[in-house]
NUVO-287136 format. One record per atom (N, C-alpha, C): residue in three letters; y negated, x, z negated. Coordinates in steps of 0.02 Angstrom, whole numbers, plus 50000, padded with zeros to 5 digits. Atoms other than C-alpha are relative to their C-alpha. Example, Ala and Ser with C-alpha at 12.3 -4.5 7.8 and 13.67 -1.06 7.14 Angstrom:
// residues 2
ALA500595004550000ALA502255061549610ALA499405004550000SER500594995850003SER500535068449643SER499454996149963
This chain:
// residues 239
MET500135005450011MET496175102450026MET499884995350043VAL499935001649920VAL496515088750155VAL499304993449971ALA500565005050014ALA494815077550190ALA500144993550015ASN500015007949999ASN495545060750266ASN500284997949962THR500015005750076THR495605047650131THR500714997750035THR499415005449982THR496995038950248THR500475005849994VAL499554994250010VAL498035056750236VAL500215000249935GLU499935000850047GLU497675059150081GLU500334995449932THR499525003350017THR498235044750026THR500794999050007VAL499424999949985VAL499865044650113VAL500535004149961LEU499624994550036LEU500205061850042LEU500024998849917ALA499965001950066ALA499955056349861ALA500474996349965GLU499495004649999GLU501065040749895GLU500725003349982LEU499294995949974LEU502515053749969LEU500065003049947GLU499604995650044GLU502445064149801GLU500414995949955GLN499945005050030GLN502695049849717GLN500694994449996ALA499265003449959ALA504165042749804ALA500755004449977ASP499364995449997ASP506005044149751ASP500664998150044THR499455002749933THR506915039449915THR499835003150051LEU500214996549935LEU507075049150069LEU499764994550050GLU500495006049956GLU506535032650157GLU499395001049987SER500854998550006SER504745036350079SER499795002750056ILE500314995349958ILE504655049350216ILE499854994550076GLN499815003549937GLN505035035750352GLN499414996350014ASP500735002850017ASP503405024750280ASP499585002850019ALA500684995050010ALA502435037850277ALA499865004350074ILE499954998049943ILE502865043550457ILE499734994750046LEU500405006349966LEU502395025250523LEU499134999649985THR500605001850020THR500755025650426THR499645005150028LEU500214995749981LEU500345043550490LEU500014998250070LYS499944999349933LYS500805040650654LYS499564995050037GLU500565003149984GLU499615026950679GLU499395001749974HIS500734996250005HIS498265036750600HIS499715002550039PHE500204993349944PHE498295051050713PHE500154997550093GLN499785002349950GLN498655038550865GLN500305002950046VAL499484994849955VAL500155048350944VAL500584995849998GLN499335002649951GLN501705040751045GLN500595000949934ASN499454999950061ASN503075047750901ASN499645005249952MET499854995050071MET503015057750734MET500794998149986VAL499415001850055VAL504685063350661VAL500135008049957TYR499584994150033TYR505525074950536TYR500534998549991HIS498944997349990HIS507295081450558HIS500015004949943TRP499754995450064TRP508115089950415TRP500695000750005VAL499394996950014VAL509445101150409VAL500145002649938ASP499934996950043ASP509975103250226ASP500775005349982SER499544991450026SER511065119350151SER500654998550019ALA499295003149998ALA512705109650180ALA499914997350076GLY500025002049935GLY512175107150347GLY500184991650035GLU500245005049989GLU511865089650325GLU499404997650031GLN500695001849954GLN510595081950456GLN499774991349975TYR500405007449990TYR509185067950432TYR499544997350041GLY500785002349942GLY507855059550555GLY499934994149966TYR500475004250024TYR506465050850497TYR499464998650053GLY500474998049975GLY505255045650631GLY499914992450058THR500195009349946THR504675031650798THR500415002750044TYR499514998749924TYR505895040950942TYR500354993950001PRO499585007449999PRO506625024751018PRO500785002549966LEU499394998450034LEU508355022950944LEU500605000750049ASP499664998149982ASP509335020951097ASP499845008250055TRP500154993849983TRP508485038551154TRP500495005249928ALA499554996550033ALA509305045750999ALA500734999449999ALA499455000949977ALA510835038851028ALA500365004350063ARG499804995049936ARG510905046951203ARG499965005749980TYR500164993250010TYR510335062951133TYR500825002749964GLN499334998450051GLN511935062751016GLN500445000050069GLU499425002249967GLU513035054751136GLU500175008550075GLN499954993949952GLN512515068651262GLN500155006749971ASN499994995450042ASN512545082151123ASN499385006150053TYR500624996449989TYR510795087151199TYR499865005249969ILE500064992850060ILE510535100751034ILE500105003550033ARG499844991149972ARG511345114651136ARG499485000550069ILE500394996449947ILE510035114451286ILE499404998749982ASP500745001250021ASP508355107051194ASP499575006349988PRO500314996249986PRO507125118951233PRO499624999949938VAL500465003250062VAL506085111651068VAL500355003649921ILE499494994350049ILE507725117250942ILE499875005750011ALA499944992749994ALA507955133151008ALA499245005249982GLY500704995350006GLY506115139851014GLY499624998949944CYS500294999550084CYS505765133250833CYS500415002149971TYR499564995150042TYR507275141050768TYR499805006249998LYS500134993549970LYS506635157150839LYS499535001849968ARG500454998350030ARG504965155150761ARG499794997949945PHE500095004250066PHE504015150950604PHE499164999150034HIS500515003850006HIS502275145650671HIS500164994850050PRO499975003549974PRO501785131750746PRO500374999450080VAL499734999749918VAL502615126750955VAL499774994250023ASP500395005449962ASP501515119251083ASP500614999550064TRP499525000549953TRP503005111551197TRP499805006650070LYS500034998449950LYS502155118351353LYS500255008250000LYS499624992850004LYS502505137551287LYS500685001150003LEU499405002249994LEU504315131851289LEU500305002350048ASP499704998149965ASP505515137951414ASP500374993250039TRP499655008649966TRP505855121251536TRP500625002150076SER499854996549943SER506445132951695SER500684996150019SER499485002349956SER508045127151718SER500314994650019LYS499725009549987LYS508875112051799LYS500184997649945ALA499665003350028ALA509875105851668ALA499364998549950VAL500465001550065VAL508295106751532VAL499534995550040ARG500615003949967ARG507025098951666ARG500294992850024ALA499515006450002ALA508425085551701ALA499754996549925PHE500195003850069PHE508405082651511PHE499314997450001ARG500535001250030ARG506505081951501ARG499904993650042THR500215007349950THR506275068351648THR500404995249955GLU499535007450032GLU507835057751553GLU499324998249945ALA500375002750068ALA506765059051371ALA499294996050020ILE500895003350021ILE505105055051435ILE500184990250046GLU499915008849990GLU505985036751521GLU500114997449973TYR499935005250070TYR506575032151354TYR499435001449956GLY500835001050039GLY504775033951300GLY499815006449943ILE500324994750024ILE504485051651253ILE499455002850012GLY500914997149967GLY502805058751282GLY500265005850019ASN499844993049946ASN502685073551408ASN499645006049937GLN500184995850049GLN501775083951252GLN500095000049945GLY499674998950048GLY502355089751103GLY499635005049969TYR500184994550052TYR501805101550945TYR500614997149939SER499775001650042SER503275104550836SER499735007349943ILE500284994750043ILE503015115050666ILE500755001549963PRO499454997650041PRO504655124150605PRO499954999749924ILE500124999750064ILE504925123450418ILE500655003749976ARG499374996750035ARG506255134950316ARG500034999849923GLY499905000350075GLY506775130750146GLY500555004449956PRO499494995750024PRO507895139350012PRO500874995450036ASN499315000450021ASN509785141450026ASN500144997450094GLY499795001549924GLY509795138650238GLY499754994650025GLN500065005749974GLN508895123050258GLN499435000350045PHE500364998249951PHE507865122250401PHE499754990750035ALA500425006149977ALA506615106850469ALA499625001250052LEU500525000349952LEU505555101550608LEU499654995049987PHE500395004750003PHE503845089950601PHE499744998750063THR500594998949936THR503375086450774THR499594993450008VAL500445007349957VAL502125073850860VAL500085002050047ASN499965000849937ASN502305068451019ASN499584995550046HIS500485003949946HIS501075060451156HIS500225000050073THR500304999949919THR500745055751336THR499395002950016CYS500464998649952CYS499295065151417CYS499865005950030GLU499934995049973GLU498525078151501GLU499795005149948ASP499944995950069ASP498535094751425ASP499255002549982GLU500664997450036GLU496665097251386GLU499924996349943GLU500185002950043GLU496585081751296GLU500745001049936TRP499634997150035TRP498255086751207TRP499885007949957GLU500194993450032GLU497595103051160GLU499524998849963ALA500464999950054ALA496015098151098ALA500124994049931PHE499615002850045PHE497105086650993PHE500255004749927THR499584996250021THR498075099450936THR499625005649954GLU500554996450041GLU496515111650882GLU499894994349945LYS500315001850031LYS495695099250796LYS500494997549927ASN499545001150056ASN497235093250686ASN500665004649985ARG499524994250017ARG498325109850689ARG500084999049905ARG500164997850076ARG497765113650495ARG500414992649960GLU499475005950040GLU498325094450432GLU500554998250008LEU499394999949978LEU499715094450531LEU500485004249961ILE499654996450018ILE500455108850463ILE500164999549923LEU499785001950090LEU500135102850267LEU500464995450000ILE500005004749978ILE500685085850324ILE501085001950000ALA499104996950009ALA502595094850372ALA500065003849937HIS500064995850083HIS502495104250198HIS499964995949973TYR500065009050039TYR502265087750115TYR500424997350006PHE499235006049987PHE503855078850194PHE500745006049980ASN499234995550031ASN504935095350166ASN500004997949921GLN500184998950084GLN504385098149979GLN500404992849981LYS499765005450032LYS504985078749964LYS500694999150023ALA499285002249963ALA506635079850069ALA500355005849950LEU499684997950044LEU507055094749963LEU500184998649919GLU499925003550075GLU506925086249800GLU500814995750006PHE499595003249986PHE508385078049867PHE500725004450027GLU499384993949984GLU509535095549911GLU500524997149930PRO499394999850046PRO511165092949819PRO500135008149980ASN499884995450039ASN511485104649686ASN499425005850025ARG500604995049977ARG509555114449743ARG499955001949908ALA500284996550078ALA509205127349594ALA499375004350042PRO500644998949984PRO507415132349612PRO499955009750013GLU500114992849988GLU506965148949685GLU499655005449975GLU500384998850074GLU506335160649569GLU499595007050047SER500374994249942SER504915171349670SER499445003149938GLN500334996950019GLN503655184249589GLN499194994950049PRO500545003249965PRO501835176149596PRO499595004250033LEU500504996149973LEU500635180949722LEU499325000549970SER500715000150021SER498875188249663SER499634996050037PRO500535002549978PRO497245180449719PRO499805002850083ARG499954996449943ARG496995193749852ARG500404998150048GLU499215000649966GLU498835192349912GLU500134992050047ILE499905008649973ILE498545171049928ILE499324999550058ASP500695000949949ASP496715173150013ASP500435003650085ALA499884996249917ALA497655185550165ALA500564995650031MET499475004749973MET499115173550173MET499584997550039THR500265006249978THR498155158250191THR499615004050070LEU500224997649974LEU497135167450313LEU500294999750074LEU499544998349975LEU498325174350407LEU500364990750038ALA499685005249965ALA499185155350421ALA499644995550034ILE500565004049934ILE497735148450505ILE499685001650053GLY500004998649933GLY497695159050641GLY499655006550004TYR500604994350023TYR496565174950577TYR500305006550026SER499524993449981SER497085192350677SER499815004049901ARG500154993450042ARG497065206250559ARG499265002649980ALA500914996950005ALA495215212150592ALA499934995949959GLN500255006150033GLN494665194650547GLN499984997949952VAL499955000450068VAL495435194050396VAL499715005649957ALA500074995950009ALA494995208750345ALA498985001649977GLU500855000250017GLU493175206450383GLU499714993549948THR500225005050053THR493155188850293THR500035003549929LEU499974999250055LEU493965196450150LEU499305006749960SER500464994750025SER492645211250158SER500155006349964ILE499474993850022ILE494135225950142ILE500005001550066SER499704997749964SER494825237450241SER500824996150040GLU499205000549970GLU496435235650371GLU500385001349945HIS499574995950029HIS497275248150277HIS499964997349923THR499845002450058THR496795239350104THR500564993250031LEU499695006549988LEU497345221950185LEU500935000550021ARG499345001249999ARG498875228750239ARG500495001949941VAL499674999750066VAL499405234150058VAL499994994049972TYR500105012150017TYR499045212550012TYR500635000250043ILE499495003749973ILE500155209450161ILE500875002649984GLU499614999950011GLU501585219850112GLU500224999649941SER499815002350067SER501475216449924SER500364992850001ALA499815008249992ALA501625199349974ALA500644999250048ARG499605000749962ARG502795201350099ARG500715004349940PHE499444996650051PHE503945212649961PHE500174993749954LYS499845006250058LYS503745197549829LYS500374994050024LEU499455010049997LEU504345182049921LEU500645003150061GLY499424997649982GLY505835193650008GLY500104999550068ALA500095001849947ALA505355191350181ALA499935006750057THR499914994649976THR505745202850317THR499395003750057ASN500644997949956ASN504025201950431ASN499464996049967THR500735002450035THR502045196550389THR500384991550022THR499905008349999THR502825178850474THR500484996749974HIS499325001250050HIS504215178450380HIS499684997949944ALA500395001250052ALA503055178950247ALA499574993749993VAL500585005850020VAL501815167150270VAL500374993249993ALA499745006249996ALA503095154250323ALA500354997849935ARG499805002850081ARG503825154850139ARG499724996249967ALA500595001950066ALA502315156250059ALA499844991550017LEU500185005849958LEU501905139550153LEU500734992849976SER499575002950020SER503565132150116SER500214998849917ARG499805001550067ARG503595135849929ARG499524995649975GLY500585003650007GLY501715128249934GLY499635004649936LEU500584994350030LEU500925145149875LEU499325001150041ILE500765001649969ILE499715142549993ILE499904993850062VAL500035007149971VAL499095126350069VAL499315003250080VAL500604999849930VAL498125126450273VAL499974994150030
């Protein structure tokens, strides 16, 4: 459950909205609420069409497309390989081309810090929700630690709204997770280790493994991380 009234209000309005442009309205409100430099939702649907909503400068968006920077952008490459949120500092910015790209992005008004949440939906849909700001590492670490759970929830609300506009979308069929499987997936999603999950649920790690494997099978996931991502994207768990 989201505790903050502003976030609650924005997400409730987003649920009732009937246009993709409502995503932009929500992003502008949430950007001000979290007091960050930029907030962006980027969606690629199952047909390969791309949609971007957010506060990156328009001249940077044009420059990015003109130079085809998607081919070297560490955020795109890094998030496509991951299911968990990604702090930009942990990505590979070492090559000369990537360092030049980052310097140019900052000149266009992109912050030096970033936090991106990759989301996968049905039939190949892929999305990124990003918050971006200019500040020191310690300040950014404190911000992401404080707001991580809320940002993950917001990302999945945005994605759920975007999925409503998927052309020819058919609902995914899946077996329901048991209450214990939901508990296990939720605790893993918020960053608990398996030992911590087992202790919290007062079960053995062997029993926990049974719950995780059962949930993974029901979700059609290749591994535990994939199972958590699918459970989040389908709204089966909320963190």
